[in-house]
C-alpha positions as CSV (number, residue, x, y, z in Angstrom):
1,M,0.0,0.0,0.0
2,Y,1.4,3.3,-1.1
3,H,1.1,6.5,1.0
4,A,3.2,9.6,0.9
5,T,2.0,13.1,1.9
6,L,3.8,16.4,2.4
7,K,2.9,18.7,5.2
8,V,4.0,22.1,6.4
9,F,4.2,23.7,9.9
10,T,3.7,27.4,10.1
11,R,3.6,29.9,12.9
12,A,0.4,31.4,11.4
13,Q,-1.3,28.2,12.5
14,G,0.4,28.0,15.9
15,H,2.9,25.4,14.9
16,T,6.5,25.2,16.2
17,A,9.4,23.1,14.9
18,T,10.3,22.1,18.4
19,G,6.8,20.9,19.2
20,A,6.6,18.9,16.0
21,A,9.9,17.3,16.6
22,A,9.2,16.4,20.2
23,Y,5.8,14.9,19.4
24,R,7.1,12.7,16.5
25,A,10.2,11.6,18.3
26,G,8.6,11.1,21.8
27,L,11.2,13.5,23.3
28,R,11.2,16.5,25.7
29,I,12.4,19.6,23.9
30,L,12.4,23.1,25.5
31,D,11.5,25.8,23.1
32,E,14.1,28.5,23.8
33,R,12.2,31.1,21.9
34,T,8.9,30.8,23.8
35,G,10.0,29.0,26.9
36,T,7.5,26.2,26.4
37,A,8.6,22.7,27.3
38,H,7.2,20.1,24.8
39,D,7.3,16.8,26.8
40,Y,6.2,13.7,24.9
41,T,8.4,11.2,26.7
42,R,5.4,9.1,27.7
43,R,4.2,8.8,24.1
44,K,3.7,5.2,22.9
45,G,4.3,3.8,19.4
46,V,7.7,5.4,18.6
47,V,9.9,2.5,17.4
48,S,13.1,4.4,16.5
49,V,14.4,8.0,16.1
50,L,17.2,9.1,13.8
51,T,18.7,12.5,13.2
52,L,20.4,13.2,9.8
53,S,22.3,16.2,8.5
54,P,24.7,17.2,5.7
55,D,28.4,16.2,6.0
56,D,29.5,19.8,6.6
57,A,27.0,20.5,9.3
58,P,28.2,21.6,12.8
59,E,28.5,19.1,15.7
60,W,25.3,20.3,17.4
61,A,23.3,19.1,14.3
62,A,23.2,15.6,15.9
63,D,21.1,16.9,18.9
64,P,17.4,17.2,18.0
65,S,16.8,19.9,20.6
66,A,19.7,22.0,19.3
67,V,18.7,21.5,15.6
68,W,15.0,22.6,16.0
69,N,15.7,25.4,18.3
70,A,18.2,26.7,15.8
71,A,15.5,26.3,13.1
72,E,13.1,28.4,15.2
73,R,15.7,31.1,15.8
74,A,16.4,31.3,12.0
75,E,12.8,32.4,11.3
76,G,11.9,35.9,12.1
77,R,8.4,36.3,10.6
78,R,5.2,35.7,12.4
79,N,3.8,33.5,9.6
80,S,7.1,31.7,8.8
81,C,7.1,28.1,7.6
82,V,9.3,26.5,10.3
83,A,9.4,22.8,9.1
84,R,8.1,20.4,6.6
85,E,7.2,16.7,7.0
86,L,7.1,13.8,4.6
87,E,4.8,11.1,6.0
88,V,5.3,7.7,4.4
89,A,3.7,4.3,4.8
90,L,6.2,1.5,5.4
91,P,5.3,-1.9,4.0
92,S,4.1,-4.4,6.5
93,E,5.8,-7.2,4.5
94,L,9.2,-5.9,5.8
95,N,10.5,-6.7,9.2
96,P,11.3,-3.9,11.7
97,D,15.0,-3.6,10.7
98,Q,14.1,-3.4,7.0
99,R,11.5,-0.8,7.7
100,E,13.9,1.3,9.7
101,A,16.5,1.0,6.9
102,L,13.9,2.2,4.4
103,A,13.0,5.2,6.5
104,R,16.7,6.0,6.9
105,D,17.2,6.0,3.1
106,L,14.2,8.2,2.7
107,G,15.7,10.7,5.1
108,L,19.0,10.6,3.4
109,M,17.3,11.2,0.1
110,L,15.9,14.5,1.5
111,V,19.3,15.5,3.0
112,E,21.0,15.0,-0.4
113,R,18.3,16.7,-2.4
114,Y,17.8,19.8,-0.3
115,N,20.9,19.9,2.0
116,V,18.7,20.2,5.1
117,A,18.4,18.7,8.6
118,V,16.2,15.7,8.9
119,L,14.5,13.9,11.8
120,V,13.2,10.3,11.1
121,A,10.7,8.8,13.5
122,V,9.4,5.3,12.8
123,H,6.0,4.6,14.3
124,E,4.2,1.3,14.8
125,P,0.4,0.8,14.3
126,S,-1.8,2.0,17.1
127,E,-3.6,-0.5,19.3
128,T,-7.1,0.6,18.0
129,G,-6.1,0.9,14.3
130,D,-5.0,-1.3,11.4
131,D,-2.1,-3.6,12.5
132,R,-0.4,-3.0,9.1
133,N,-0.2,0.8,9.6
134,H,3.6,1.0,9.9
135,H,4.7,4.5,8.9
136,A,7.5,7.1,9.3
137,H,7.4,10.8,10.0
138,I,10.3,12.5,8.3
139,L,10.6,16.0,9.6
140,F,13.0,18.3,7.7
141,S,14.0,21.9,8.0
142,T,13.0,24.7,5.5
143,R,16.5,26.2,5.4
144,V,19.8,24.8,4.2
145,L,22.1,23.6,7.0
146,G,25.8,24.5,6.5
147,P,28.9,24.8,8.6
148,E,27.7,28.2,10.0
149,G,24.2,26.9,10.8
150,F,21.0,27.4,8.9
151,G,21.2,29.6,5.8
152,A,19.1,30.3,2.8
153,K,15.5,29.2,2.5
154,T,14.6,26.2,0.2
155,T,11.8,27.5,-1.9
156,V,11.5,24.9,-4.6
157,L,8.5,23.3,-2.8
158,D,6.9,26.7,-2.3
159,K,7.0,28.3,-5.7
160,R,4.0,27.8,-8.0
161,E,6.2,27.1,-11.0
162,T,8.1,24.2,-9.4
163,G,6.1,23.1,-6.4
164,K,3.8,20.5,-8.2
165,D,6.6,18.9,-10.2
166,E,8.8,18.7,-7.0
167,V,6.0,16.9,-5.1
168,R,5.6,14.5,-8.0
169,H,9.3,13.8,-7.9
170,L,9.2,13.2,-4.2
171,R,6.4,10.7,-4.5
172,A,8.2,8.9,-7.3
173,E,11.4,8.7,-5.2
174,V,9.4,7.2,-2.3
175,A,8.0,4.5,-4.6
176,R,11.4,3.8,-6.1
177,L,13.1,3.4,-2.7
178,T,10.2,1.3,-1.3
179,N,10.3,-1.1,-4.3
180,Q,14.1,-1.3,-4.0
181,H,13.8,-2.5,-0.4
182,L,10.9,-4.8,-1.2
183,A,13.0,-6.5,-3.9
184,A,16.0,-6.7,-1.6
185,A,13.8,-8.5,1.0
186,G,12.5,-10.9,-1.6
187,V,9.0,-9.6,-1.6
188,V,7.2,-9.9,-4.9
189,C,4.6,-7.1,-4.5
190,R,5.4,-3.5,-5.5
191,V,4.0,-0.1,-4.8
192,D,3.0,2.5,-7.4
193,H,2.8,6.3,-6.7
194,R,0.6,7.0,-9.7
195,S,-3.2,7.5,-9.4
196,L,-5.5,4.5,-9.9
197,R,-6.7,6.0,-13.2
198,D,-3.2,6.2,-14.6
199,Q,-2.4,2.7,-13.5
200,A,-5.6,1.3,-15.0
201,T,-4.8,3.0,-18.3
202,S,-1.3,1.5,-18.4
203,A,-2.7,-2.0,-17.6
204,A,-5.3,-1.6,-20.4
205,R,-2.6,-0.7,-22.9
206,R,-0.6,-3.8,-22.1
207,G,-3.8,-6.0,-22.2
208,D,-3.9,-6.9,-18.5
209,T,-7.7,-7.3,-18.0
210,L,-7.6,-8.4,-14.4
211,A,-5.3,-5.5,-13.5
212,V,-7.8,-3.0,-15.1
213,A,-10.7,-4.5,-13.2
214,R,-8.7,-4.4,-9.9
215,L,-7.5,-0.8,-10.5
216,S,-11.0,0.4,-11.6
217,R,-12.0,0.8,-7.9
218,T,-12.9,4.1,-6.4
219,P,-10.2,5.6,-4.1
220,Q,-11.5,6.2,-0.5
221,L,-11.6,9.6,1.1
222,H,-9.2,10.7,3.7
223,R,-11.0,10.7,7.1
224,G,-8.7,12.8,9.1
225,K,-7.8,12.6,12.8
226,S,-11.0,14.0,14.1
227,A,-13.3,11.6,12.2
228,T,-11.0,8.7,13.0
229,A,-11.1,9.5,16.7
230,L,-15.0,9.8,16.6
231,E,-15.3,6.4,14.9
232,R,-12.9,4.8,17.4
233,R,-15.3,5.9,20.1
234,G,-18.2,4.3,18.3
235,Q,-19.7,7.4,16.6
236,R,-20.6,7.4,13.0
237,T,-19.3,10.1,10.7
238,E,-20.3,11.2,7.2
239,R,-16.9,10.6,5.8
240,G,-16.9,7.1,7.3
241,G,-20.3,6.4,5.7
242,E,-19.0,7.4,2.3
243,N,-15.9,5.3,2.7
244,A,-18.1,2.3,3.7
245,A,-20.2,2.7,0.5
246,I,-17.0,3.0,-1.6
247,R,-15.6,-0.2,0.0
248,R,-18.8,-2.1,-0.8
249,D,-18.5,-1.0,-4.5
250,N,-14.9,-1.9,-4.6
251,T,-15.6,-5.3,-3.1
252,A,-18.2,-5.9,-5.9
253,V,-15.6,-4.9,-8.5
254,A,-13.0,-7.2,-7.1
255,R,-15.4,-10.1,-6.8
256,S,-16.3,-9.7,-10.5
257,A,-12.7,-9.4,-11.4
258,R,-11.9,-12.7,-9.7
259,A,-14.7,-14.4,-11.5
260,G,-13.3,-13.1,-14.8
261,R,-16.5,-11.4,-15.9
262,I,-15.2,-8.0,-16.7
263,G,-13.7,-7.5,-20.2
264,V,-11.8,-4.5,-21.6
265,D,-12.4,-3.0,-25.0
266,R,-9.0,-1.7,-25.9
267,S,-10.4,0.4,-28.8
268,R,-12.2,2.5,-26.2
269,V,-9.2,3.1,-23.9
270,P,-8.1,6.8,-24.4
271,S,-4.7,7.4,-25.8
272,A,-2.1,9.7,-24.2
273,S,-3.2,12.6,-26.3
274,V,-6.8,12.4,-25.1
275,R,-7.5,14.7,-22.1
276,R,-8.2,12.6,-19.0
277,P,-10.9,13.4,-16.4
278,G,-9.8,14.8,-13.1
279,P,-8.5,12.8,-10.1
280,A,-11.9,13.1,-8.4
281,Q,-13.5,10.6,-10.9
282,V,-15.7,8.0,-9.2
283,I,-16.9,4.6,-10.4
284,G,-20.4,5.9,-11.0
285,D,-19.3,8.4,-13.7
286,A,-20.2,7.7,-17.3
287,S,-16.5,7.7,-18.3
288,F,-16.0,4.5,-16.3
289,N,-17.1,2.6,-19.5
290,T,-14.0,3.8,-21.2
291,R,-12.0,1.7,-18.9
292,A,-14.1,-1.5,-18.6
293,T,-17.0,-2.7,-20.7
294,G,-19.3,-5.6,-20.7
295,A,-22.6,-6.6,-19.0
296,S,-21.1,-6.9,-15.5
297,A,-19.2,-3.6,-15.8
298,R,-22.4,-1.8,-16.8
299,L,-24.2,-3.5,-13.9
300,L,-21.6,-2.4,-11.5
301,N,-21.6,1.1,-12.9
302,A,-25.4,1.3,-12.5
303,Q,-25.2,0.0,-9.0
304,A,-22.5,2.5,-8.1
305,T,-24.5,5.3,-9.7
306,A,-27.6,4.3,-7.8
307,E,-25.6,4.3,-4.5
308,Q,-24.2,7.7,-5.3
309,E,-27.7,9.0,-6.0
310,R,-29.0,7.5,-2.7
311,L,-26.1,9.2,-0.8
312,R,-26.9,12.5,-2.7
313,I,-30.6,12.3,-1.7
314,E,-29.6,11.6,1.9
315,R,-27.3,14.5,2.0
316,D,-29.9,16.8,0.5
317,R,-32.4,15.6,3.0
318,L,-30.0,16.3,5.9
319,R,-29.2,19.7,4.5
320,A,-32.9,20.6,4.2
321,Y,-33.4,19.5,7.8
322,V,-30.6,21.7,8.9
323,R,-32.0,24.6,6.9
324,M,-35.4,24.1,8.5
325,I,-33.8,24.1,12.0
326,Q,-32.0,27.3,11.2
327,E,-35.2,28.9,9.9
328,V,-37.1,27.9,13.0
329,A,-34.3,29.2,15.2
330,A,-34.2,32.5,13.3
331,E,-38.0,32.9,13.5
332,G,-37.9,32.2,17.3
333,E,-35.1,34.8,17.7
334,A,-37.1,37.3,15.7
335,Q,-40.2,36.8,17.9
336,A,-38.1,37.1,21.0
337,N,-36.6,40.3,19.8
338,A,-40.1,41.7,18.9
339,V,-41.3,40.9,22.5
340,V,-38.3,42.6,23.9
341,R,-38.8,45.7,21.7
342,R,-42.5,45.9,22.7
343,A,-41.6,45.6,26.4
344,Q,-39.0,48.3,26.0
345,A,-41.5,50.6,24.2
346,E,-44.1,50.0,27.0
347,A,-41.5,50.8,29.6
348,D,-40.4,54.0,27.7
349,R,-44.1,55.1,27.4
350,A,-44.8,54.5,31.1
351,E,-41.6,56.5,32.0
352,S,-42.7,59.3,29.8
353,E,-46.2,59.4,31.4
354,R,-44.6,59.4,34.8
355,L,-42.3,62.3,34.0
356,A,-45.2,64.2,32.4
357,A,-47.4,63.7,35.6
358,L,-44.5,64.8,37.8
359,H,-43.9,67.8,35.7
360,A,-47.6,68.8,35.8
361,R,-47.6,68.6,39.6
362,T,-44.5,70.7,40.1
363,R,-45.4,73.3,37.3
364,P,-46.7,76.7,38.7
365,T,-50.3,77.7,37.9
366,E,-51.2,80.5,35.5
367,H,-51.5,83.0,38.4
368,E,-48.3,82.0,40.0
369,T,-44.8,83.1,39.2
370,V,-41.9,81.1,40.6
371,P,-38.9,83.3,40.8
372,M,-36.0,81.6,39.0
373,L,-32.9,82.4,41.1
374,D,-29.4,81.2,40.3
375,S,-26.0,81.5,41.8
376,S,-25.7,85.0,40.4
377,R,-28.7,86.2,42.4
378,R,-27.3,84.6,45.6
379,S,-24.0,86.3,45.0
380,G,-25.6,89.7,44.8
381,R,-25.6,90.0,41.0
382,K,-29.0,90.6,39.4
383,R,-29.7,88.3,36.5
384,G,-33.0,90.0,35.6
385,R,-34.9,93.2,36.6
386,R,-36.2,93.8,40.1
387,P,-39.9,92.9,40.4
388,D,-40.9,96.4,41.5
389,V,-39.2,98.1,38.6
390,E,-41.2,98.8,35.5
391,P,-39.6,97.4,32.3
392,A,-38.8,99.9,29.6
393,G,-41.5,100.4,27.0
394,R,-44.4,99.1,29.0
395,S,-47.5,101.3,29.6
396,E,-48.7,99.6,32.8
397,P,-46.9,98.6,36.0
398,M,-45.5,95.2,36.2
399,H,-47.2,94.4,39.5
400,S,-50.8,95.5,39.4
401,E,-54.3,94.1,39.8
402,E,-55.0,94.8,36.2
403,N,-52.1,92.5,35.3
404,P,-52.7,89.5,37.6
405,R,-50.2,87.3,36.0
406,S,-47.4,89.5,37.2
407,L,-48.4,89.3,40.9
408,S,-46.4,87.3,43.3
409,K,-47.8,84.7,45.5
410,R,-48.2,87.0,48.5
411,Q,-49.8,89.8,46.4
412,W,-52.2,87.3,44.8
413,A,-53.2,86.0,48.3
414,E,-53.8,89.5,49.5
415,K,-55.9,90.2,46.5
416,R,-58.0,87.1,47.1
417,R,-58.6,88.1,50.7
418,R,-59.8,91.5,49.7
419,E,-62.2,90.0,47.1
420,R,-63.6,87.6,49.7
421,R,-64.2,90.5,52.2
422,V,-66.0,92.5,49.5
423,Q,-68.1,89.5,48.6
424,T,-69.0,89.1,52.3
425,V,-70.2,92.7,52.5
426,D,-72.3,92.3,49.4
427,D,-74.0,89.2,50.7
428,N,-74.9,90.8,54.0
429,S,-76.6,93.7,52.1
430,I,-78.9,91.4,50.1
431,P,-82.2,90.2,51.7
432,S,-82.2,86.7,53.0
433,A,-84.9,85.5,50.7
434,T,-82.9,86.4,47.7
435,K,-79.5,85.3,49.0
436,R,-77.7,82.8,47.0
437,P,-75.6,80.2,48.6
438,R,-71.9,81.2,48.6
439,P,-69.8,78.8,46.8
440,G,-67.9,76.7,49.2
């Protein structure tokens, strides 16, 4: 089984070269730049650790802690790429020593190609995973390591013009070295770094019908560590369900291939000049018939298409359910906001009415004048005119009975007392038969 992926560690995502090295090697490394101690000495599954460097590297290049702390110090940007990793599957057909030798040769290949520092950590399968999952984490620096330490940046993997071709070359080198060690160990099987489509096309051109049928399977999707952890705890994931459906289809294809019921029409196999579909091609696509033909192939193609349609309908149903839940939640939130707004409006209206009533109780009547005094009046300075001084341009005095609104409270009370006395005299002068009751 072939597997080779290239990863990068950047500060923009919170990665550190010291933390990556400590985790993969099961070591304790103190990050001198941040003061963080990365301690993974209790980590299980690490079979062997090897540090490689160029021939002219300084002596401290043999110490993983010194190497990766120096790699951290060499980077000054906040979003720097501090390390890269080549993760490679090691064949389970090899023994532990042979797998370690293969991992060492892969690390030396990186040292010779890029002149960088390399940390090789061989891991055994986990207790809850596939017991054939032997693999190696090959961590290498992003800068050239020379006699003076880390120097220039290696950008061949970063540039758009050279990155894709360089990755293809690395994958081909991994396959070459793996097959070389398989042959040395006397193992007949080989690995191939090419896609299943390219392998099936090559098999069809050489007339290998069984190989075409075997390689016409659908590649499974990468689950990732989160989905893998959930499935190990017994929880089902969408990616796991899709892979299960792909495995069922691939099993049917393999069963038909063993029975010899799939034939290949070589006249329909596209030549090298014909544009090939993308790598995301699946077994249910119509172009599957360009690789394998016959009644059984068409049947498998129809079954796979039906399965894909069922999965699509199920996904659409789940998405519609999620949209319905979101709409209900949005409607509930809108109603709650409306209730809050109405309650706030009622509270504001009640407060306005309370303030209006309070203002009406404290406001002077139309026959009262409340003198407005300020600090200037208290300090002896007159802000307005004296009440007993007639304003300029007025024809009548400011305080008079003809102008009742200008009377003060005391003057108004005196005027009311005089009116009541006059009213009393008038009532006594009227005969009792014609007297009217005085308003109370």
